[in-house]
C-alpha positions in Angstrom: -6.0 2.9 -1.3 -6.2 6.7 -1.8 -7.1 6.3 -5.5 -9.6 3.6 -4.7 -11.2 6.0 -2.2 -11.7 8.6 -5.0 -8.8 10.9 -4.1 -5.7 11.9 -6.1 -2.7 10.3 -4.5 -0.3 12.7 -6.1 -2.0 15.8 -4.7 -2.2 14.3 -1.3 1.6 13.4 -1.4 2.4 17.0 -2.5 0.4 18.3 0.4 2.4 16.2 2.8 5.7 17.1 1.1 4.9 20.8 1.3 4.1 20.5 4.9 7.4 18.7 5.6 9.4 21.2 3.6 7.9 24.1 5.6 9.1 22.4 8.9 12.8 22.9 8.2 15.6 20.6 9.3 17.3 20.8 12.6 21.0 20.1 12.4 22.3 17.4 14.6 26.0 17.1 15.4 28.2 14.1 16.3 26.8 11.7 13.7 23.8 10.9 15.9 21.0 8.8 14.5 17.9 10.7 13.6 15.2 10.6 16.2 11.4 10.5 15.7 9.6 13.5 16.8 6.7 13.3 19.3 4.1 14.0 16.6 5.4 11.2 14.4 5.5 8.8 17.4 1.9 9.8 18.2 0.8 9.1 14.6 2.5 5.6 14.7 0.7 4.9 18.0 -2.6 5.8 16.4 -1.7 3.6 13.4 -1.0 0.7 15.8 -4.3 1.3 17.4 -6.0 1.1 14.0 -4.1 -2.2 13.4 -5.6 -3.6 16.6 -9.1 -2.4 15.7 -8.9 -4.1 12.4 -7.4 -7.2 14.0 -4.5 -7.2 11.5 -1.3 -9.0 12.1 1.0 -6.4 10.7 1.1 -2.6 10.6 0.6 -1.3 7.1 -0.1 1.8 5.0 -3.9 1.4 5.5 -3.4 1.8 9.3 -1.3 4.9 8.8 -3.9 6.4 6.4 -6.7 5.8 8.9 -4.5 7.3 11.7 -3.9 10.4 9.5 -7.6 11.2 9.8 -6.9 12.0 13.5 -3.6 13.7 13.1 -4.0 17.3 14.4 -0.7 18.5 13.0 -1.5 18.2 9.3 -3.0 14.8 8.4 -6.6 15.6 9.3 -6.6 18.8 7.3 -4.9 17.2 4.2 -7.1 14.2 4.3 -10.2 16.5 4.5 -8.9 18.6 1.6 -8.6 15.3 -0.4 -12.2 14.4 0.5 -11.0 11.4 2.4 -12.8 10.2 5.5 -13.0 7.0 7.5 -16.0 5.7 5.4 -14.3 6.3 2.1 -11.0 4.8 3.2 -12.7 1.8 4.9 -14.7 1.1 1.7 -11.6 1.3 -0.4 -9.6 -1.0 1.9 -12.5 -3.5 1.9 -12.7 -3.4 -1.9 -9.0 -3.8 -2.4 -8.8 -6.7 0.1 -11.7 -8.5 -1.7 -10.0 -8.0 -5.1 -6.7 -9.4 -3.6 -8.5 -12.4 -2.2 -10.2 -13.1 -5.5 -6.9 -12.8 -7.3 -5.3 -15.2 -4.8 -8.1 -17.7 -5.3 -7.8 -17.5 -9.1 -4.1 -18.1 -8.8 -4.6 -21.1 -6.5 -7.2 -22.5 -8.8 -5.1 -22.2 -11.9 -2.1 -23.7 -10.1 -4.2 -26.7 -9.1 -5.3 -27.2 -12.7 -1.8 -28.2 -13.8 
């Protein structure tokens, strides 16, 4: 989706990795399971809201990408730096979904020809 929207997926990933590395790791004792921080939970809630807006059955990467546009912690800045906005992501998602549908239709047609 990122590449289809005209951005470089690698540089976007590096931006997020750099941000994550700068956060440090808090040691947890007693073998406790890791817990999600409030900012990650907020991002997932925004992604779920995007899923509902798009009337999709399952949460996916496209919903997280759209939610990152509103992420005050780092997502909005990194998405802006990559020249990604709602219009470019939505256009890329629409294009990829159309290509996927055409591919499925071709597969169904060729299967029916046997």
